[in-house]
MDTraj code that builds the backbone (N, CA, C; nanometers):
import mdtraj as md
import numpy as np

residues = "MET LEU GLU THR ILE ASN LYS THR PHE LEU ASN GLU VAL ILE ALA PHE THR PRO ARG ARG PHE VAL ASP SER ARG GLY HIS PHE SER GLU THR TYR ASN ALA ASP THR LEU ALA GLN HIS GLY ILE THR THR GLN PHE VAL GLN ASP ASN GLN SER TYR SER ARG ASP ILE GLY THR VAL ARG GLY LEU HIS PHE GLN ALA PRO PRO SER ALA GLN ALA LYS LEU ILE ARG VAL LEU GLN GLY VAL ILE TRP ASP VAL ALA VAL ASP ILE ARG LYS GLY SER PRO THR TYR GLY GLN TRP VAL GLY CYS GLU LEU SER ALA GLU LYS GLY ASN GLN LEU PHE ILE PRO GLU GLY PHE LEU HIS GLY PHE VAL THR ARG THR ALA ASP CYS MET VAL ALA TYR LYS CYS SER ALA THR TYR ALA PRO ASP THR GLU GLY SER VAL ARG PHE ASP ASP PRO ASP LEU ALA ILE ASP TRP GLY ILE ASP VAL GLN GLY ALA HIS LEU SER ASP LYS ASP ALA ALA ALA VAL SER PHE ALA ALA PHE ALA SER PRO PHE VAL TYR GLU GLY ALA".split()
xyz = np.array([
    [2.1223, 0.2619, 0.2341],
    [2.1249, 0.2315, 0.3759],
    [1.9924, 0.2754, 0.4382],
    [1.9382, 0.1906, 0.5239],
    [1.8105, 0.2214, 0.5866],
    [1.8312, 0.2721, 0.7284],
    [1.7523, 0.3714, 0.7641],
    [1.7564, 0.4244, 0.9000],
    [1.6784, 0.3330, 0.9931],
    [1.5573, 0.2926, 0.9502],
    [1.4758, 0.2001, 1.0296],
    [1.4085, 0.1007, 0.9371],
    [1.3825, -0.0187, 0.9894],
    [1.3046, -0.1191, 0.9171],
    [1.2260, -0.1976, 1.0205],
    [1.0964, -0.2153, 0.9947],
    [1.0098, -0.2832, 1.0911],
    [0.9106, -0.3721, 1.0192],
    [0.9048, -0.4977, 1.0608],
    [0.7958, -0.5824, 1.0142],
    [0.6711, -0.5367, 1.0887],
    [0.5598, -0.5373, 1.0197],
    [0.4349, -0.4951, 1.0815],
    [0.3659, -0.6165, 1.1434],
    [0.2469, -0.5952, 1.1957],
    [0.1647, -0.7030, 1.2502],
    [0.1473, -0.8148, 1.1472],
    [0.1326, -0.7767, 1.0208],
    [0.1290, -0.8732, 0.9105],
    [0.2734, -0.8839, 0.8614],
    [0.3468, -0.9829, 0.9102],
    [0.4922, -0.9908, 0.8948],
    [0.5463, -0.9625, 0.7555],
    [0.4733, -1.0000, 0.6525],
    [0.5228, -0.9809, 0.5166],
    [0.5154, -0.8352, 0.4724],
    [0.4342, -0.7553, 0.5398],
    [0.4230, -0.6118, 0.5113],
    [0.5297, -0.5416, 0.5942],
    [0.6189, -0.4699, 0.5262],
    [0.7369, -0.4141, 0.5929],
    [0.7399, -0.2617, 0.5766],
    [0.7553, -0.1927, 0.6893],
    [0.7688, -0.0471, 0.6905],
    [0.9161, -0.0128, 0.7102],
    [0.9634, 0.0855, 0.6360],
    [1.1024, 0.1274, 0.6554],
    [1.1210, 0.2727, 0.6169],
    [1.2299, 0.3294, 0.6660],
    [1.2651, 0.4675, 0.6349],
    [1.4083, 0.4711, 0.5854],
    [1.4298, 0.5137, 0.4620],
    [1.5666, 0.5303, 0.4124],
    [1.6378, 0.6425, 0.4896],
    [1.7670, 0.6282, 0.5038],
    [1.8470, 0.7288, 0.5732],
    [1.8523, 0.8566, 0.4900],
    [1.8427, 0.9698, 0.5590],
    [1.8542, 1.1003, 0.4938],
    [1.9859, 1.1651, 0.5336],
    [2.0489, 1.2228, 0.4345],
    [2.1727, 1.2976, 0.4570],
    [2.1368, 1.4452, 0.4432],
    [2.1476, 1.5171, 0.5550],
    [2.1018, 1.6562, 0.5625],
    [2.2221, 1.7499, 0.5604],
    [2.2099, 1.8565, 0.4828],
    [2.3094, 1.9640, 0.4862],
    [2.2377, 2.0970, 0.4643],
    [2.3131, 2.2032, 0.4417],
    [2.2544, 2.3367, 0.4309],
    [2.1617, 2.3515, 0.3096],
    [2.1721, 2.2617, 0.2120],
    [2.0877, 2.2697, 0.0924],
    [1.9527, 2.2018, 0.1107],
    [1.9450, 2.1089, 0.2065],
    [1.8249, 2.0287, 0.2259],
    [1.8637, 1.8879, 0.2641],
    [1.8168, 1.7890, 0.1902],
    [1.8547, 1.6515, 0.2213],
    [1.8594, 1.5664, 0.0951],
    [1.9288, 1.4536, 0.1071],
    [1.9406, 1.3541, 0.0009],
    [1.9071, 1.2194, 0.0610],
    [1.8362, 1.1370, -0.0169],
    [1.7977, 1.0041, 0.0303],
    [1.7988, 0.9072, -0.0862],
    [1.8503, 0.7895, -0.0631],
    [1.8430, 0.6817, -0.1619],
    [1.7105, 0.6114, -0.1372],
    [1.6125, 0.6339, -0.2234],
    [1.4768, 0.5843, -0.1976],
    [1.4563, 0.4397, -0.2399],
    [1.5432, 0.3874, -0.3253],
    [1.5316, 0.2484, -0.3667],
    [1.6693, 0.1936, -0.3996],
    [1.7028, 0.0801, -0.3393],
    [1.8259, 0.0097, -0.3681],
    [1.7961, -0.1387, -0.3528],
    [1.7959, -0.2114, -0.4621],
    [1.7595, -0.3534, -0.4598],
    [1.8499, -0.4348, -0.3669],
    [1.9779, -0.4048, -0.3654],
    [2.0704, -0.4803, -0.2794],
    [2.0410, -0.4571, -0.1315],
    [2.0150, -0.3319, -0.0948],
    [1.9844, -0.3005, 0.0451],
    [1.8547, -0.3681, 0.0880],
    [1.7516, -0.3610, 0.0050],
    [1.6254, -0.4246, 0.0406],
    [1.6396, -0.5768, 0.0482],
    [1.7183, -0.6351, -0.0399],
    [1.7393, -0.7806, -0.0378],
    [1.8030, -0.8252, 0.0936],
    [1.8873, -0.7412, 0.1517],
    [1.9480, -0.7725, 0.2817],
    [1.8426, -0.7834, 0.3915],
    [1.7250, -0.7274, 0.3658],
    [1.6156, -0.7299, 0.4634],
    [1.4983, -0.8159, 0.4157],
    [1.5246, -0.9013, 0.3175],
    [1.4253, -0.9987, 0.2743],
    [1.3308, -0.9536, 0.1646],
    [1.3488, -0.8327, 0.1132],
    [1.2636, -0.7849, 0.0042],
    [1.3406, -0.8044, -0.1266],
    [1.3067, -0.9105, -0.1988],
    [1.3776, -0.9437, -0.3228],
    [1.2902, -0.9233, -0.4462],
    [1.1796, -0.8600, -0.4297],
    [1.0856, -0.8358, -0.5394],
    [1.1504, -0.7532, -0.6492],
    [1.1264, -0.7947, -0.7723],
    [1.1727, -0.7179, -0.8869],
    [1.0579, -0.6299, -0.9345],
    [1.0803, -0.4998, -0.9390],
    [0.9763, -0.4048, -0.9789],
    [0.9886, -0.3713, -1.1268],
    [0.8723, -0.3595, -1.1947],
    [0.8721, -0.3387, -1.3392],
    [0.7912, -0.2167, -1.3828],
    [0.7213, -0.1527, -1.2891],
    [0.6381, -0.0374, -1.3257],
    [0.6347, 0.0608, -1.2101],
    [0.6435, 0.1902, -1.2414],
    [0.6282, 0.2963, -1.1418],
    [0.4976, 0.3692, -1.1686],
    [0.4207, 0.3938, -1.0610],
    [0.2951, 0.4683, -1.0699],
    [0.3038, 0.5912, -0.9806],
    [0.2267, 0.6933, -1.0148],
    [0.2182, 0.8131, -0.9323],
    [0.0756, 0.8640, -0.9365],
    [0.0229, 0.9002, -0.8196],
    [-0.1114, 0.9566, -0.8145],
    [-0.1071, 1.0930, -0.7462],
    [-0.2008, 1.1770, -0.7854],
    [-0.2206, 1.3065, -0.7214],
    [-0.3645, 1.3099, -0.6715],
    [-0.3825, 1.3478, -0.5461],
    [-0.5161, 1.3608, -0.4879],
    [-0.5298, 1.5014, -0.4322],
    [-0.6271, 1.5733, -0.4815],
    [-0.6461, 1.7136, -0.4444],
    [-0.6991, 1.7310, -0.3024],
    [-0.7980, 1.6480, -0.2635],
    [-0.8709, 1.6727, -0.1390],
    [-0.8311, 1.5803, -0.0248],
    [-0.8401, 1.6325, 0.0960],
    [-0.8283, 1.5497, 0.2160],
    [-0.9444, 1.4507, 0.2147],
    [-0.9184, 1.3278, 0.2565],
    [-1.0244, 1.2274, 0.2605],
    [-1.0471, 1.1560, 0.1286],
    [-0.9528, 1.1690, 0.0362],
    [-0.9610, 1.0939, -0.0886],
    [-0.9133, 0.9512, -0.0612],
    [-0.9960, 0.8540, -0.0980],
    [-0.9623, 0.7129, -0.0772],
    [-0.9347, 0.6494, -0.2128],
    [-0.8257, 0.5761, -0.2195],
    [-0.7921, 0.4956, -0.3377],
    [-0.7750, 0.3528, -0.2877],
    [-0.8681, 0.2666, -0.3265],
    [-0.8587, 0.1272, -0.2820],
    [-0.9918, 0.0797, -0.2287],
    [-0.9881, -0.0393, -0.1909],
    [-0.8836, -0.1393, -0.1722],
    [-0.8676, -0.2206, -0.3001],
    [-0.7470, -0.2232, -0.3578],
    [-0.7238, -0.2819, -0.4884],
    [-0.6323, -0.4039, -0.4829],
    [-0.6413, -0.4857, -0.5889],
    [-0.5479, -0.5966, -0.6112],
    [-0.5497, -0.6308, -0.7593],
    [-0.4490, -0.7039, -0.8017],
    [-0.4487, -0.7706, -0.9321],
    [-0.4279, -0.9186, -0.9051],
    [-0.5081, -1.0022, -0.9715],
    [-0.5016, -1.1468, -0.9520],
    [-0.3854, -1.2079, -1.0297],
    [-0.3380, -1.3241, -0.9854],
    [-0.2377, -1.3967, -1.0630],
    [-0.2928, -1.4266, -1.2019],
    [-0.2139, -1.4273, -1.3036],
    [-0.0674, -1.4214, -1.3041],
    [-0.0110, -1.2794, -1.3045],
    [-0.0954, -1.1803, -1.2839],
    [-0.0520, -1.0399, -1.2862],
    [-0.0526, -0.9765, -1.1483],
    [-0.0427, -1.0590, -1.0433],
    [-0.0440, -1.0074, -0.9067],
    [0.0699, -0.9074, -0.8865],
    [0.0434, -0.8067, -0.8057],
    [0.1417, -0.7012, -0.7835],
    [0.1822, -0.6912, -0.6375],
    [0.3123, -0.6883, -0.6149],
    [0.3675, -0.6381, -0.4894],
    [0.3892, -0.4893, -0.5127],
    [0.3851, -0.4101, -0.4050],
    [0.3994, -0.2652, -0.4198],
    [0.4949, -0.2099, -0.3151],
    [0.5654, -0.1063, -0.3537],
    [0.6526, -0.0309, -0.2639],
    [0.6060, 0.1136, -0.2707],
    [0.5457, 0.1622, -0.1613],
    [0.4750, 0.2899, -0.1615],
    [0.5532, 0.3960, -0.0850],
    [0.5547, 0.5182, -0.1402],
    [0.6109, 0.6335, -0.0700],
    [0.5343, 0.7586, -0.1101],
    [0.5416, 0.8596, -0.0274],
    [0.4691, 0.9845, -0.0502],
    [0.5683, 1.0917, -0.0937],
    [0.5369, 1.1576, -0.2030],
    [0.6210, 1.2654, -0.2547],
    [0.5800, 1.4011, -0.1992],
    [0.4498, 1.4131, -0.1662],
    [0.3958, 1.5386, -0.1121],
    [0.2756, 1.5055, -0.0265],
    [0.2755, 1.5540, 0.0978],
    [0.1613, 1.5344, 0.1853],
    [0.1743, 1.4152, 0.2777],
    [0.0572, 1.3688, 0.3268],
    [0.0496, 1.2603, 0.4253],
    [-0.0674, 1.1698, 0.3887],
    [-0.0451, 1.0383, 0.3969],
    [-0.1525, 0.9413, 0.3742],
    [-0.1554, 0.8398, 0.4874],
    [-0.2676, 0.7708, 0.5006],
    [-0.2819, 0.6512, 0.5848],
    [-0.2898, 0.5364, 0.4855],
    [-0.1887, 0.4508, 0.4852],
    [-0.1774, 0.3427, 0.3881],
    [-0.2157, 0.2115, 0.4551],
    [-0.2923, 0.1285, 0.3850],
    [-0.3488, 0.0067, 0.4442],
    [-0.3226, -0.1140, 0.3548],
    [-0.2883, -0.2262, 0.4191],
    [-0.2752, -0.3557, 0.3518],
    [-0.3644, -0.4553, 0.4245],
    [-0.4353, -0.5397, 0.3469],
    [-0.5243, -0.6418, 0.4026],
    [-0.4825, -0.7769, 0.3462],
    [-0.4597, -0.8738, 0.4331],
    [-0.4218, -1.0090, 0.3915],
    [-0.5424, -1.0778, 0.3276],
    [-0.5278, -1.1189, 0.2003],
    [-0.6377, -1.1893, 0.1311],
    [-0.5914, -1.3259, 0.0796],
    [-0.4943, -1.3844, 0.1470],
    [-0.4454, -1.5165, 0.1072],
    [-0.5270, -1.6225, 0.1806],
    [-0.6093, -1.6979, 0.1060],
    [-0.6919, -1.8024, 0.1672],
    [-0.6024, -1.8998, 0.2429],
    [-0.6436, -1.9326, 0.3655],
    [-0.5673, -2.0234, 0.4497],
    [-0.4638, -1.9561, 0.5369],
    [-0.4425, -1.8262, 0.5187],
    [-0.3460, -1.7533, 0.6009],
    [-0.4005, -1.7363, 0.7421],
    [-0.3138, -1.7482, 0.8440],
    [-0.3615, -1.7247, 0.9808],
    [-0.4054, -1.5802, 1.0052],
    [-0.3694, -1.4890, 0.9133],
    [-0.4098, -1.3482, 0.9284],
    [-0.5047, -1.3050, 0.8158],
    [-0.5721, -1.4017, 0.7528],
    [-0.6661, -1.3703, 0.6448],
    [-0.7714, -1.2704, 0.6934],
    [-0.7917, -1.1649, 0.6143],
    [-0.8915, -1.0637, 0.6473],
    [-0.8459, -0.9615, 0.7493],
    [-0.7237, -0.9735, 0.7982],
    [-0.6722, -0.8755, 0.8938],
    [-0.5937, -0.7688, 0.8185],
    [-0.5867, -0.6516, 0.8783],
    [-0.5253, -0.5378, 0.8115],
    [-0.4216, -0.4706, 0.9005],
    [-0.3355, -0.3940, 0.8352],
    [-0.2389, -0.3102, 0.9046],
    [-0.2361, -0.1763, 0.8332],
    [-0.2219, -0.0698, 0.9103],
    [-0.2145, 0.0641, 0.8541],
    [-0.0874, 0.1336, 0.8975],
    [-0.0415, 0.2264, 0.8154],
    [0.0831, 0.2975, 0.8422],
    [0.0722, 0.4381, 0.7850],
    [0.1049, 0.5381, 0.8641],
    [0.1081, 0.6742, 0.8114],
    [0.2378, 0.6937, 0.7347],
    [0.2245, 0.7353, 0.6112],
    [0.3404, 0.7672, 0.5272],
    [0.3361, 0.9154, 0.4944],
    [0.4523, 0.9797, 0.4964],
    [0.4557, 1.1227, 0.4661],
    [0.5819, 1.1598, 0.3901],
    [0.5705, 1.2651, 0.3129],
    [0.6865, 1.3176, 0.2416],
    [0.7907, 1.3660, 0.3417],
    [0.7452, 1.4271, 0.4494],
    [0.8373, 1.4801, 0.5495],
    [0.9222, 1.3699, 0.6133],
    [0.8592, 1.2578, 0.6485],
    [0.9329, 1.1471, 0.7102],
    [1.0133, 1.0680, 0.6080],
    [0.9622, 1.0593, 0.4844],
    [1.0307, 0.9822, 0.3815],
    [1.0185, 0.8317, 0.3995],
    [0.9239, 0.7881, 0.4822],
    [0.9080, 0.6441, 0.5081],
    [0.8330, 0.5759, 0.3944],
    [0.8456, 0.4432, 0.3885],
    [0.7872, 0.3650, 0.2809],
    [0.7230, 0.2386, 0.3365],
    [0.6376, 0.1785, 0.2562],
    [0.5720, 0.0540, 0.2956],
    [0.5810, -0.0440, 0.1796],
    [0.6272, -0.1662, 0.2104],
    [0.6320, -0.2746, 0.1131],
    [0.5133, -0.3666, 0.1384],
    [0.4330, -0.3902, 0.0333],
    [0.3166, -0.4776, 0.0421],
    [0.3343, -0.5874, -0.0624],
    [0.3473, -0.7135, -0.0199],
    [0.3679, -0.8221, -0.1163],
    [0.2393, -0.8613, -0.1882],
    [0.2514, -0.9503, -0.2853],
    [0.1352, -1.0069, -0.3527],
    [0.0464, -1.0751, -0.2499],
    [-0.0835, -1.0797, -0.2768],
    [-0.1763, -1.1464, -0.1865],
    [-0.2369, -1.0555, -0.0817],
    [-0.2234, -0.9252, -0.1020],
    [-0.2782, -0.8273, -0.0081],
    [-0.3563, -0.7220, -0.0855],
    [-0.4701, -0.6804, -0.0296],
    [-0.5383, -0.5621, -0.0798],
    [-0.4554, -0.4408, -0.0414],
    [-0.4632, -0.3343, -0.1209],
    [-0.3930, -0.2113, -0.0883],
    [-0.4852, -0.0921, -0.1105],
    [-0.4778, 0.0029, -0.0195],
    [-0.5507, 0.1272, -0.0345],
    [-0.4933, 0.2340, 0.0561],
    [-0.5303, 0.3576, 0.0289],
    [-0.4872, 0.4663, 0.1174],
    [-0.5891, 0.5781, 0.1171],
    [-0.5821, 0.6603, 0.2212],
    [-0.6627, 0.7807, 0.2312],
    [-0.5684, 0.8979, 0.2538],
    [-0.6001, 1.0118, 0.1910],
    [-0.5168, 1.1308, 0.2078],
    [-0.5528, 1.2013, 0.3380],
    [-0.4503, 1.2393, 0.4101],
    [-0.4695, 1.3138, 0.5352],
    [-0.4409, 1.4614, 0.5177],
    [-0.3826, 1.4968, 0.4048],
    [-0.3593, 1.6369, 0.3712],
    [-0.4060, 1.6579, 0.2279],
    [-0.4275, 1.7833, 0.1928],
    [-0.4643, 1.8153, 0.0541],
    [-0.3404, 1.8059, -0.0341],
    [-0.3637, 1.7940, -0.1627],
    [-0.2570, 1.7953, -0.2627],
    [-0.1495, 1.6889, -0.2354],
    [-0.1938, 1.5655, -0.2198],
    [-0.1021, 1.4526, -0.1949],
    [-0.0536, 1.3935, -0.3261],
    [0.0747, 1.3637, -0.3305],
    [0.1321, 1.2891, -0.4414],
    [0.1956, 1.1629, -0.3849],
    [0.1532, 1.0499, -0.4404],
    [0.1997, 0.9192, -0.3947],
    [0.2658, 0.8483, -0.5125],
    [0.3817, 0.7881, -0.4874],
    [0.4516, 0.7104, -0.5897],
    [0.4661, 0.5683, -0.5393],
    [0.4487, 0.4726, -0.6308],
    [0.4713, 0.3349, -0.5900],
    [0.5216, 0.2503, -0.7049],
    [0.6102, 0.1611, -0.6672],
    [0.6649, 0.0637, -0.7598],
    [0.5758, -0.0595, -0.7565],
    [0.5621, -0.1254, -0.8727],
    [0.4810, -0.2469, -0.8834],
    [0.5643, -0.3585, -0.9445],
    [0.5368, -0.4804, -0.9011],
    [0.6118, -0.5960, -0.9499],
    [0.5533, -0.6553, -1.0776],
    [0.4385, -0.6068, -1.1218],
    [0.3772, -0.6498, -1.2479],
    [0.3129, -0.5280, -1.3121],
    [0.3052, -0.5294, -1.4429],
    [0.2431, -0.4179, -1.5128],
    [0.0912, -0.4229, -1.4959],
    [0.0289, -0.3102, -1.5197],
    [-0.1157, -0.2991, -1.5063],
    [-0.1847, -0.3936, -1.6034],
    [-0.2760, -0.4740, -1.5524],
    [-0.3518, -0.5698, -1.6323],
    [-0.4988, -0.5571, -1.5938],
    [-0.5742, -0.4719, -1.6634],
    [-0.7115, -0.4431, -1.6226],
    [-0.8023, -0.5650, -1.6132],
    [-0.7760, -0.6688, -1.6910],
    [-0.8611, -0.7881, -1.6852],
    [-0.8390, -0.8711, -1.5590],
    [-0.7359, -0.8381, -1.4806],
    [-0.7095, -0.9119, -1.3559],
    [-0.7331, -0.8270, -1.2311],
    [-0.7727, -0.7008, -1.2495],
    [-0.7866, -0.6130, -1.1331],
    [-0.9197, -0.6362, -1.0621],
    [-0.9189, -0.6059, -0.9337],
    [-1.0389, -0.6158, -0.8536],
    [-1.0291, -0.5228, -0.7348],
    [-1.1404, -0.5086, -0.6646],
    [-1.1399, -0.4225, -0.5469],
    [-1.2467, -0.4678, -0.4480],
    [-1.2213, -0.4320, -0.3238],
    [-1.3121, -0.4586, -0.2116],
    [-1.3429, -0.3244, -0.1481],
    [-1.4649, -0.3096, -0.0988],
    [-1.5054, -0.1826, -0.0370],
    [-1.4104, -0.1425, 0.0754],
    [-1.3672, -0.0190, 0.0704],
    [-1.2759, 0.0315, 0.1730],
    [-1.3426, 0.0371, 0.3100],
    [-1.4738, 0.0571, 0.3120],
    [-1.5475, 0.0739, 0.4374],
    [-1.6239, -0.0521, 0.4771],
    [-1.5791, -0.1670, 0.4303],
    [-1.6485, -0.2922, 0.4588],
    [-1.6518, -0.3175, 0.6097],
    [-1.7700, -0.3455, 0.6668],
    [-1.7796, -0.3653, 0.8116],
    [-1.7077, -0.4910, 0.8607],
    [-1.6931, -0.5930, 0.7768],
    [-1.6204, -0.7128, 0.8187],
    [-1.4713, -0.6856, 0.8361],
    [-1.4176, -0.5932, 0.7571],
    [-1.2763, -0.5565, 0.7717],
    [-1.2564, -0.4564, 0.8851],
    [-1.3519, -0.3673, 0.9045],
    [-1.3500, -0.2678, 1.0129],
    [-1.2191, -0.1889, 1.0176],
    [-1.1778, -0.1395, 0.9025],
    [-1.0547, -0.0602, 0.8955],
    [-1.0816, 0.0789, 0.9515],
    [-0.9931, 0.1243, 1.0379],
    [-1.0019, 0.2592, 1.0933],
    [-0.9263, 0.3531, 1.0002],
    [-0.9990, 0.4236, 0.9156],
    [-0.9391, 0.5141, 0.8189],
    [-0.9102, 0.6516, 0.8784],
    [-0.9638, 0.6784, 0.9970],
    [-0.9400, 0.8081, 1.0590],
    [-1.0200, 0.9209, 0.9960],
    [-1.1251, 0.8869, 0.9202],
    [-1.2100, 0.9877, 0.8558],
    [-1.3556, 0.9457, 0.8714],
    [-1.4451, 1.0395, 0.8450],
    [-1.5870, 1.0068, 0.8333],
    [-1.6034, 0.9413, 0.6969],
    [-1.6266, 0.8106, 0.6936],
    [-1.6303, 0.7373, 0.5666],
    [-1.7425, 0.7858, 0.4762],
    [-1.8475, 0.8439, 0.5332],
    [-1.9571, 0.8969, 0.4510],
    [-1.9104, 1.0125, 0.3636],
    [-1.8074, 1.0840, 0.4072],
    [-1.7573, 1.1992, 0.3322],
    [-1.6360, 1.1686, 0.2458],
    [-1.6000, 1.0412, 0.2328],
    [-1.4815, 1.0040, 0.1548],
    [-1.5001, 1.0376, 0.0069],
    [-1.3927, 1.0797, -0.0560],
    [-1.3909, 1.1051, -0.2004],
    [-1.3454, 0.9769, -0.2684],
    [-1.4346, 0.9163, -0.3509],
    [-1.4076, 0.7885, -0.4162],
    [-1.4249, 0.7985, -0.5662],
    [-1.3559, 0.7118, -0.6383],
    [-1.3853, 0.6963, -0.7814],
    [-1.5141, 0.6153, -0.7930],
    [-1.5780, 0.6209, -0.9085],
    [-1.6983, 0.5400, -0.9308],
    [-1.6668, 0.3916, -0.9154],
    [-1.5491, 0.3499, -0.9629],
    [-1.5088, 0.2098, -0.9544],
    [-1.4934, 0.1659, -0.8087],
    [-1.4312, 0.2491, -0.7255],
    [-1.4142, 0.2128, -0.5844],
    [-1.5477, 0.2146, -0.5104],
    [-1.6370, 0.3053, -0.5478],
    [-1.7688, 0.3107, -0.4842],
    [-1.8507, 0.1862, -0.5165],
    [-1.8214, 0.1214, -0.6281],
    [-1.8951, 0.0017, -0.6696],
    [-1.8255, -0.1286, -0.6308],
    [-1.7204, -0.1208, -0.5521],
    [-1.6445, -0.2408, -0.5140],
    [-1.7315, -0.3378, -0.4344],
    [-1.6935, -0.4659, -0.4371],
    [-1.7699, -0.5703, -0.3683],
    [-1.7406, -0.5697, -0.2186],
    [-1.8302, -0.6312, -0.1434],
    [-1.8080, -0.6486, 0.0000],
    [-1.7041, -0.7580, 0.0213],
    [-1.6440, -0.7606, 0.1391],
    [-1.5461, -0.8641, 0.1697],
    [-1.6140, -1.0007, 0.1739],
    [-1.7380, -1.0075, 0.2231],
    [-1.8113, -1.1346, 0.2301],
    [-1.8376, -1.1916, 0.0914],
    [-1.8562, -1.1055, -0.0082],
    [-1.8840, -1.1509, -0.1448],
    [-1.7566, -1.1744, -0.2263],
    [-1.6436, -1.1403, -0.1701],
    [-1.5154, -1.1476, -0.2388],
    [-1.4623, -1.2912, -0.2392],
    [-1.4214, -1.3387, -0.3562],
    [-1.3587, -1.4710, -0.3694],
    [-1.2108, -1.4479, -0.4026],
    [-1.1262, -1.4665, -0.3049],
    [-0.9837, -1.4366, -0.3236],
    [-0.9182, -1.5356, -0.4198],
    [-0.8356, -1.4825, -0.5120],
    [-0.7601, -1.5681, -0.6023],
    [-0.6239, -1.6104, -0.5442],
    [-0.5955, -1.5699, -0.4198],
    [-0.4662, -1.5970, -0.3585],
    [-0.4770, -1.7085, -0.2547],
    [-0.3718, -1.7892, -0.2442],
    [-0.3656, -1.8980, -0.1469],
    [-0.2376, -1.8821, -0.0650],
    [-0.2517, -1.8955, 0.0642],
    [-0.1376, -1.8865, 0.1561],
    [-0.0494, -2.0092, 0.1367],
    [0.0807, -1.9842, 0.1258],
    [0.1746, -2.0948, 0.1028],
    [0.2609, -2.1239, 0.2238],
    [0.2217, -2.0778, 0.3402],
    [0.2963, -2.1053, 0.4624],
    [0.4081, -2.0072, 0.4847],
    [0.4660, -2.0175, 0.6026],
    [0.5705, -1.9224, 0.6408],
    [0.7058, -1.9592, 0.5871],
])
top = md.Topology()
chain = top.add_chain()
for i, resn in enumerate(residues, 1):
    res = top.add_residue(resn, chain, resSeq=i)
    for name in ("N", "CA", "C"):
        top.add_atom(name, md.element.get_by_symbol(name[0]), res)
traj = md.Trajectory(xyz[None], top)
């Protein structure tokens, strides 16, 4: 059962918070239920779970995607700490192509973000020692992966940090600009 569910500015990207049952021991939450999500239009079948740990505040992971036939939808939640999670529409022909939406996710709130195929995904840590878990609809396929610079001026994403001080992997630091990016995704209408 979900406590809240909200479509974001990019309608296919959905934010929700599972209901928590609180007692003297702490709380219990059903973090994933395919039937409950299907009632709200999320019918994606997930096949892989990932988890990341980021030591420092200002660690950026992204903006990533996998191209078809290995495109990934993702369901993101935070196990420890707080992140700013971002999705960017990269479906050619979409009325929201190149537009982004961000959502603060935290272990304390227990909220989650669903990002379908055809979107870049990335996040920045707002607290130290962040652990993020996410479900993926396709297994990791390195020959189909790609990335776009998180600080690309054409996207103008507000990460809430000094981007010059961001902690990046070498791969993310070498990502292409949005202008040089050739999207493998095509918008199929509403």
